[in-house]
C-alpha positions in Angstrom: 0.0 0.0 0.0 1.3 3.5 -0.9 0.1 7.1 -0.4 -0.7 7.3 -4.1 -2.9 4.2 -4.0 -5.0 5.7 -1.2 -5.4 9.0 -3.1 -6.6 7.0 -6.2 -9.2 5.2 -4.0 -10.6 8.5 -3.0 -11.1 9.6 -6.6 -12.7 6.3 -7.6 -15.1 5.3 -4.8 -17.9 7.0 -2.9 -15.9 7.0 0.3 -18.3 9.3 2.2 -21.0 6.7 2.0 -19.0 4.8 4.7 -20.6 6.1 7.9 -21.1 5.7 11.6 -24.0 7.4 13.4 -24.6 9.3 10.1 -21.1 10.7 10.1 -18.6 9.9 7.3 -15.7 8.1 8.9 -13.4 8.2 5.9 -11.2 10.9 7.5 -10.6 8.6 10.5 -9.9 5.6 8.2 -7.7 7.7 6.0 -5.5 8.8 8.9 -5.1 5.2 10.1 -4.1 4.1 6.5 -1.5 6.9 6.1 -0.1 6.0 9.6 0.3 2.4 8.5 2.1 3.5 5.3 4.4 5.8 7.3 5.2 3.2 10.0 6.0 0.6 7.4 8.4 3.0 5.6 10.1 4.0 8.8 10.7 0.3 9.8 12.2 -0.4 6.4 14.6 2.6 6.3 15.5 3.5 9.9 19.1 2.8 11.1 19.1 4.2 14.5 16.9 4.1 17.6 14.7 7.1 18.2 15.8 9.2 21.1 13.1 9.4 23.7 13.0 12.0 26.5 12.2 10.1 29.7 9.4 11.7 31.8 10.1 11.3 35.5 8.1 14.3 36.8 4.5 13.7 37.9 2.6 16.4 36.1 -0.5 17.9 37.6 -3.8 17.0 36.1 -5.8 20.0 34.9 -8.5 21.1 37.4 -11.6 21.4 35.1 -13.7 23.3 37.6 -11.1 26.1 38.0 -10.1 26.5 34.4 -13.3 27.3 32.6 -13.7 29.7 29.6 -10.1 29.8 28.6 -8.3 29.2 25.3 -7.2 25.6 24.8 -3.9 24.9 23.0 -3.6 21.3 21.8 0.0 20.7 20.8 2.9 18.3 21.2 6.2 18.8 23.1 8.1 17.8 20.0 7.3 21.2 18.6 9.0 23.1 21.4 12.3 25.0 20.8 14.8 26.5 23.2 14.4 30.3 23.6 16.4 31.9 26.4 16.8 28.7 28.4 13.1 27.8 28.2 11.2 25.6 25.8 8.7 27.6 23.8 6.1 26.3 21.4 6.7 28.7 18.4 3.4 27.7 16.9 1.0 28.4 19.7 3.0 30.2 22.5 3.0 33.5 20.5 -0.8 33.3 20.3 -1.0 32.5 24.0 1.2 35.5 24.7 -1.2 37.7 22.7 -4.3 36.3 24.3 -2.6 36.1 27.7 -0.8 33.1 29.1 -3.1 33.1 32.2 -6.1 32.8 29.8 -4.5 29.9 27.9 -4.2 26.2 28.8 -1.7 24.0 27.0 -2.7 20.3 26.7 0.2 18.2 25.3 2.3 15.0 25.7 4.6 16.5 28.3 8.4 15.9 28.3 10.9 16.7 31.1 12.2 20.1 30.4 11.6 23.7 31.5 8.7 25.2 29.7 8.0 28.7 28.6 4.2 28.3 28.7 2.6 29.1 32.0 -0.2 26.6 32.2 0.8 23.2 30.7 -0.9 19.9 31.6 -0.4 16.4 30.5 -3.1 15.7 27.9 -2.9 11.9 28.0 -3.3 11.7 31.8 -6.4 14.0 31.6 -7.8 12.0 28.8 -7.5 8.7 30.6 -9.2 10.1 33.7 -12.4 10.6 31.6 -12.4 7.4 29.5 -15.4 5.2 29.7 -14.5 1.6 30.0 -17.7 0.5 28.2 -17.4 -0.2 24.5 -19.1 2.1 22.0 -21.6 0.0 20.1 -21.6 1.1 16.5 -22.7 -0.1 13.1 -20.8 0.8 9.9 -23.0 1.8 7.0 -21.6 0.5 3.7 -19.0 -1.6 5.5 -18.8 -3.8 2.4 -17.2 -0.9 0.5 -14.7 -0.4 3.3 -13.7 -4.1 3.1 -13.4 -3.8 -0.7 -11.0 -0.9 -0.3 -8.9 -2.8 2.2 -8.7 -5.7 -0.2 -7.7 -3.5 -3.1 -5.0 -1.9 -0.9 -3.9 -5.4 0.2 -4.1 -4.8 3.9 -5.7 -6.5 6.9 -6.0 -5.0 10.4 -8.5 -4.7 13.2 -10.2 -1.7 11.9 -13.1 -2.0 14.3 -10.7 -1.8 17.2 -9.1 1.3 15.7 -12.5 2.9 15.3 -13.5 1.9 18.8 -10.4 3.7 20.1 -11.2 6.8 18.1 -14.7 7.1 19.5 -13.5 6.2 23.0 -11.2 9.2 23.0 -13.7 11.4 21.2 -16.3 10.8 24.0 -13.6 11.4 26.6 -12.6 14.7 25.0 -16.2 15.8 24.7 -16.7 15.3 28.4 -13.6 17.5 29.1 -14.7 20.2 26.7 -18.2 20.2 28.0 -16.9 20.9 31.5 -14.2 23.4 30.5 -16.4 25.4 28.0 -13.4 26.9 26.4 -13.6 30.2 24.4 -11.6 28.7 21.5 -9.4 25.8 20.7 -6.1 26.2 18.8 -4.5 23.1 17.2 -1.1 22.7 15.5 -2.3 20.5 12.7 -5.7 18.9 12.2 -5.0 15.4 11.1 -4.0 13.9 14.5 -6.8 15.8 16.2 -9.9 14.7 14.4 -11.5 13.5 17.6 -10.9 16.9 19.2 -12.4 18.7 16.2 -15.4 16.5 16.1 -16.1 17.0 19.8 -15.6 20.8 19.6 -17.7 21.3 16.5 -20.6 19.4 18.1 -20.3 21.6 21.1 -20.1 24.8 18.9 -16.6 25.6 20.1 -14.6 27.3 17.4 -11.4 25.5 16.3 -8.5 27.4 14.8 -5.7 25.5 13.1 -2.2 27.0 12.9 0.2 25.8 10.2 3.4 24.2 11.5 4.9 22.7 8.4 4.4 22.5 4.7 0.8 21.8 3.7 1.4 21.8 0.0 1.5 18.2 -1.2 1.1 16.8 2.3 -1.4 13.9 2.4 -3.4 15.6 5.2 -4.2 18.5 2.8 -4.2 16.8 -0.5 -8.0 16.3 -0.3 -10.0 16.4 -3.5 -13.2 15.0 -1.9 -16.0 16.5 0.2 -14.9 16.4 3.8 -17.4 16.1 6.6 -17.8 19.6 8.0 -17.6 18.2 11.6 -14.0 17.3 10.9 -13.0 20.7 9.6 -11.4 23.5 11.7 -13.3 26.8 11.5 -10.3 28.8 10.6 -6.7 28.2 9.4 -3.7 30.5 10.0 -1.1 29.8 7.3 2.4 30.9 6.5 2.0 32.6 3.1 -0.1 33.5 0.1 1.3 30.4 -1.6 -0.3 28.2 1.1 -3.6 30.0 0.9 -3.8 29.6 -2.8 -3.1 25.9 -2.6 -5.6 25.3 0.2 -8.3 27.4 -1.5 -8.3 24.9 -4.4 -8.9 22.0 -2.0 -12.3 21.1 -0.6 -11.5 21.4 3.1 -11.2 25.2 3.6 -13.1 28.1 2.3 -11.0 30.9 1.1 -12.5 33.4 3.5 -11.5 31.2 6.5 -7.8 31.0 5.6 -5.7 33.8 7.0 -2.0 34.6 6.1 -0.1 34.6 9.4 3.6 34.2 8.7 5.9 32.2 11.0 7.1 33.3 14.4 10.1 30.9 14.5 11.4 31.8 11.1 11.0 35.6 11.8 13.0 35.0 15.0 15.7 33.0 13.3 16.1 35.5 10.5 16.9 38.2 13.1 18.9 36.2 15.6 21.1 33.6 14.1 24.5 34.9 13.0 27.3 33.5 11.1 29.3 31.0 13.2 33.1 31.0 13.3 33.3 27.2 12.8 31.6 27.6 9.4 33.9 30.4 8.4 36.8 28.1 9.0 35.2 25.3 7.0 34.5 27.7 4.1 38.3 28.3 3.8 38.7 24.5 3.2 35.7 23.7 1.1 34.3 25.5 -2.0 30.7 25.0 -0.8 28.8 23.7 2.2 25.6 21.7 1.6 23.2 21.1 4.6 21.1 17.9 4.3 17.9 17.5 6.2 16.9 13.9 6.7 13.6 12.1 7.1 13.2 8.8 9.0 11.4 7.1 6.1 14.3 7.6 3.7 17.4 8.2 5.9 19.4 5.1 4.8 18.9 5.7 1.1 19.6 9.4 1.4 22.9 8.6 3.3 24.0 6.2 0.5 23.1 8.7 -2.2 25.2 11.5 -0.6 28.1 9.1 0.2 28.5 8.4 -3.5 28.2 12.1 -4.5 30.7 13.2 -1.8 33.3 10.8 -3.1 33.5 12.5 -6.4 32.9 16.1 -5.1 35.7 16.3 -2.5 35.8 20.1 -2.5 32.2 20.3 -1.3 31.3 19.6 2.3 28.0 17.8 3.0 26.7 18.1 6.6 23.8 15.8 7.5 21.2 16.8 9.9 20.0 13.3 11.0 16.5 12.5 12.0 17.2 10.0 14.7 20.8 10.1 15.9 22.5 13.1 17.5 26.0 11.7 18.0 28.9 12.7 15.7 28.9 10.4 12.7 31.6 10.5 10.0 30.7 8.9 6.7 33.6 10.3 4.6 36.1 13.2 4.9 33.6 15.6 3.4 30.4 14.0 4.7 29.6 14.0 8.4 27.2 15.4 11.1 27.8 18.3 13.4 25.5 17.7 16.4 26.9 20.6 18.3 24.8 22.9 16.0 21.0 22.8 15.5 19.5 22.3 12.1 18.8 26.0 11.5 22.4 27.0 12.4 23.7 24.5 9.9 21.1 25.6 7.3 21.8 29.3 7.6 25.5 28.8 7.4 25.4 26.6 4.3 25.4 27.6 0.6 22.9 25.0 -0.5 20.2 22.9 1.2 19.2 19.3 0.3 16.5 17.0 1.4 14.0 14.5 0.1 10.8 16.0 1.6 11.6 17.6 4.9 9.8 20.8 5.9 13.2 22.4 6.0 12.8 22.6 2.2 10.0 25.1 2.9 12.0 27.0 5.5 15.1 27.3 3.3 13.0 29.3 0.8 12.3 31.9 3.5 16.0 32.1 4.3 16.9 32.5 0.7 18.9 29.2 0.5 18.5 27.3 -2.7 17.2 23.8 -2.1 17.7 20.7 -4.3 15.4 17.8 -3.6 16.5 14.2 -4.2 13.4 12.4 -5.4 13.9 9.1 -3.5 10.8 6.9 -3.9 9.0 9.8 -5.5 8.6 11.6 -2.2 10.0 15.0 -3.5 7.5 15.1 -6.4 4.7 14.0 -4.1 5.3 16.8 -1.6 7.0 19.6 -3.5 6.0 19.4 -7.2 3.9 22.5 -6.7 7.0 24.4 -5.6 9.1 23.1 -8.4 6.6 24.3 -11.0 6.8 27.8 -9.6 10.7 27.6 -9.6 11.2 27.7 -5.8 12.9 24.3 -5.7 14.8 22.0 -8.0 14.0 18.2 -8.0 16.6 15.6 -9.2 16.2 11.9 -9.8 19.8 10.8 -10.0 23.4 11.5 -8.8 24.5 12.9 -12.1 21.9 15.7 -12.2 22.5 16.4 -8.5 26.2 16.8 -9.1 25.6 19.1 -12.0 23.4 21.4 -9.8 25.6 21.6 -6.7 28.5 22.6 -8.9 26.6 25.4 -10.6 27.5 28.9 -9.5 23.9 30.0 -9.4 21.1 27.4 -9.0 18.5 30.0 -9.9 15.7 29.4 -7.4 13.4 32.1 -6.0 13.0 33.2 -2.4 9.7 32.9 -0.7 8.5 36.0 1.2 6.5 35.9 4.5 4.4 38.6 6.1 5.4 40.1 9.4 4.2 37.7 12.1 3.4 40.1 14.9 1.3 42.5 12.8 -0.6 39.6 11.1 -1.3 37.9 14.4 -3.0 40.9 15.9 -5.1 41.6 12.8 -6.1 37.9 12.2 -7.0 37.1 15.8 -9.0 40.3 16.3 -11.0 39.6 13.1 -11.7 35.9 13.9 -12.7 36.7 17.5 -15.0 39.4 16.4 -16.6 37.2 13.7 -17.5 34.2 15.9 -18.5 36.3 19.0 
């Protein structure tokens, strides 16, 4: 089963006829299928064990009675970045700062580090405290079509158990939201939060999605079918005009509900990160520095590709930003990792950026760094063909074409401009709050 096969199914069959309690469940099934594909790809390609932050601290459970009528921020600790010795969520903390940290509650999978946000609670602990042990009795309308789709895709799994889990957590979330009666809900990506959106929409609580990575070409947003309105956020704050134009052509978001927001983290980095002495020294030795952002699904193949290229381009330095291993790794004399620097420090101090489909490809455009995508397993085309057509990125399919491009004096890609984050935030939030109140 591949991503493309799932997209083809959506074009061919009446997927919205598969329903539970008169709600189309295709978005739930779709998310399960894409997770199966991703997990399978990771298992095939990963070389190193994922680093896990061990949680030892016992985090306080949110007191529902004392925290009513606030703004809820559903996020993940993996999004947090270190700012002035505290871990800030660059997607939702700037919004919480604007609305007031005391008026905002963060619900996330907590990790053990010092947080910037004032009111942060462990989402999973809270959720489990409200879960009903009884099974949800449901009947799937047009189940025969669902089984036919699974057969075409060549997969077997306990789909009823997966759906049971979805509804179990949905009912739990609905209880929590009913008690909290939040003013608004902010989410950092809708696809993993369908149960939250469903519960909120049924309770008439507005949901605002905030973009945190590239939406163009991403399976979650590559939707060319009618999506059940109860699974749709009310509003979407996006990075740029390019994102808005892309999403406006999809069926999920109406143009009037998409607001150009910019990106807090990229604004911050553009102003703060300076040239680093270690890279000045390297530039005296090498003619160019290429930063390489990895993805866990293709890391091994990407490493082998760059190893071969590095052997015949000895005057060019290739610095890998690995996905799963933060130790120093040396592949060849001009291909290694530099774990003492974060991915943005490496990116901003390089001449060229390379990846297969990492979100860093998008971010490099804002920094004015030309990006070459290596089209391993067609991932680059799947995620970034839209950018290629507009000449923001270059996509190559083999080592020969890649070598030709990295040796060019000018690759000739365009820079992507973002709006000012702070100004846009104030304008967008004020407009949205005025509209739904």
